[in-house]
Residue, then its C-alpha position, 0 to 999 in steps of 0.5 A: m279805826v284799826f280792826e273796825s270791820l273785823a271786830n264789827r263782824l266779830q262782835d255781831t257774831f258773838n252777839r247772836l250767841r249770847g243770846k242762845g241759852k244753849l249751843s249745838e255744834s251746828d251753832v258753833k260751826e256757823a259762828m266758825r264760818e262767820v270768823r272765818l270769813a272776817l278774817l279773810e275780809a281782815d286779809v289774815n293769811f289763809k293758812v293762818v285762819k285756817d289753823f285758828v279756826e279749827k283750834v277754836r272749833e276743837r276748844a269750842i265743841g268740847q262738854e264744858v262749853l256746850q254744857s255750860l250756863t253761858p255757852g257764848q261767853h266761854v265761847i268769846k274766852i276762847v277766841n280771846d284766848e287764840l287771838t292773843e296767842l295768835m299775835g304772840g301772847s305776851q308782850a315781847k320787849l326790847n333785847i337789852s346788851n350785857k354790855p353797853p351800848t345795845v345796837i338796835m338795826m332798823v330795816g325795811l322798805q321805803g315807804a313803811g316809815k322806818t326813819t320816822h320810827t327810828g326817831k319815835l323810838a328814841k323818843l320812848l327811849q328817852k321817856e324811859k331817861k336812856k340816852p340814845l344815839l341815831v346813826a344815819c346809814d341810808i345814804y342813797r334816798p335823798a334827804a335821808i340823813k337830813q330828815l334823821q338830822v331833823l328828828g335829833e334836833q326836834l327830839q334832843v338826840p345827837v345823829f352820827s353821820l359821816g355823809d352820803q360818800v361813805s359806806p354803810v357799814e362804815i358808818a355804822r361801825k364808826g357810830l358804834e365807836h361814837a356811842i361807846s366813847y360818849g358813853h350812850d346806852y342805845v344805838l339806833i342805825d337808820t338802814a337803807g331801803r328799797l322799793h322792793i327788795d333786792e340782793t345788794l340791799m340784803d347784802e349790805l344789810r348783812n354787812i351792817k349786821e356783821a359789823v355791830q352785831p345788833s342785839e335787835i333787828l327791828l323791821v318796819v313794816d306798813a300795816m296798811t300793805g296787808q299779805v304784802a307786809v307777811e311777805v316782806a317780813e318773811t324774806f327780811n327774816n330769812t335773811l337776817d333773822v330779825t328779832g322784831t317788828i314795828l307795826t306803823k299806820l295802824d291808826g289808818d283805815t287798815r284791815g289789820g291782816a298784818a298784825l294777825s299773821i306776821r307773828a304766825v307765819t315767821g315767828t317774828p313778835i311785834k315790838y312796837v306800833g305806830t298809831g299816828e303822825k306825831i313823834d310820840a305816836i308809838e306804843p309796845f305791842h301788848p297782843d292781850r290788849m289788842a285781842s281785847r279791842i277787837l272783841g269790844m272789851g276796851d283797853v282799860l289798861t293803855l288808856i290808864e297808862k296813857a293818860q298817866a304820860s299825858i295828864d299833870q297830877d297836880k292839875a288833876m288834883d286842882l280840877e277834882r278839887k275845883m269840880r267838888n266845890a263846883d268852882f270849875t271854870l272855863e279856862d279850867f275846861l279849856d286846860q282839860l281840853s289841851q290834856v285831852k288832846n295830849l292822849g292821842p285821836l279821839d277815835q283811838i281813846l273812845g276804842m279803848l273803852p269798854g262797849m263803846n261800839k255797842v252804844k247806839g250811834m257810835q259804831n258808825m260814828n265819825v269822831d272829829d277831833k277838828q271840834i276840840n279846836r273849835i272849842e278852844a278858839i271859841i274859848q281864846s277869843m274870851t277875855p280872862a273875865e269872861r272864861r271865870e264869870p261867863k254870865l259877863i257874856d252879853s249879846s255884843r260880847r257874843k258876836r265879838i268872841a264868834k268874830g274873833s274866833g272864826m265861829t258863828v254866834q251859834d256856835v258861842n251860844r251852844l257852848l255856853k249853853q252846854f257849860e252851863e249844864m255841865q256846872k249844874m250838874m256838877k253842882q248837883f254832885s257836890g251836894m250829894a258828896k256833902k250830904m253823904k260825907g255828913k251821913k258817913g258813919k250813919k246807919g244805912l251806909g254800912g260804914m262804906k266810905f267815900p274816897f273822893l271826901p276828904 
């Protein structure tokens, strides 16, 4: 999980501060030393670390903090504020042209995920009811045009290409003309990359920029390359005046230094982050939410947005009714597992919940998404009647289900036992809810209303 080691180091440091009734300047100095080491280990730019720690220290030794009843919490708030500011302060949205189409030029080195994230951004725009056009200007990398065309077919987004014998500048110009003729409101130009920056590449990108006058030049950089990503961003920005950055592979085992350094070093905001391999694994970057995640406060807003986008509201209402009436079946459970998978990898989802890092065993727990697949296999190996009425499943049926799902009988037994416990718990809650409903308005409840009761 991104920032995991940094988050653990910072949270350990602040836990020690919380335990103190009063803070002295030496306490703050020691904490800042730990913060500095944590940031440097996360591969944050040295100058950025120095400036950040100095800003926090100056604010943290003020009288308001040292004389506060909760000085540790004050210091954490200061760090949260400064982290947010370091990463841009607030969400940086796309620059939209006053006259459609809005042209977005995607640039970056080979291997950073530029073509893939061109498709991902198109998918995101589709969700906003926009009509994007993809333009294939990478005529050098083998199969680059084909890759974009495959993505276009998958997304049902048209791809403009003139093959690999026409100059990228001409392809970009003709692509823009095509977009105007066919009423596209966004043009995403996938430009060529290199294994390293060279003058030929930069000249070509400058010429494309001059030909199409893009509203956005988005630099795609690999977050796992750390300070190299910052150096790449600086070079591209000096040449092209980059308007924003997309950080890819933020779901990987990355220390996060690029995310914390790029904005400060280049002045270029991070606009999107890639969070997985799926075509919809891209998110707008919110500095305040990322700072909150780093400090172990969770990211409930992003989790809610994911749920709203992924969960069928009618099914959710029907499930709420079934749970309230204790009618929840294995078929309902299977449907819920499918919707949970749509939210994304489990470790990312758990990382958005406040305080999960403090739960015993959670910090080093390896969350296995394949466990959901195993449960699905077991339930799918049951008959519809067995899913609705698990009591029908005797020993011979358990053997059949285990064989059909590729699991053991013990795995089947464990699932059925857990489901039985879940049903008992739901019946208890259902009984409590009915009692509360019967007592509504009576003395002792203070007029309390229960939104889950009709």
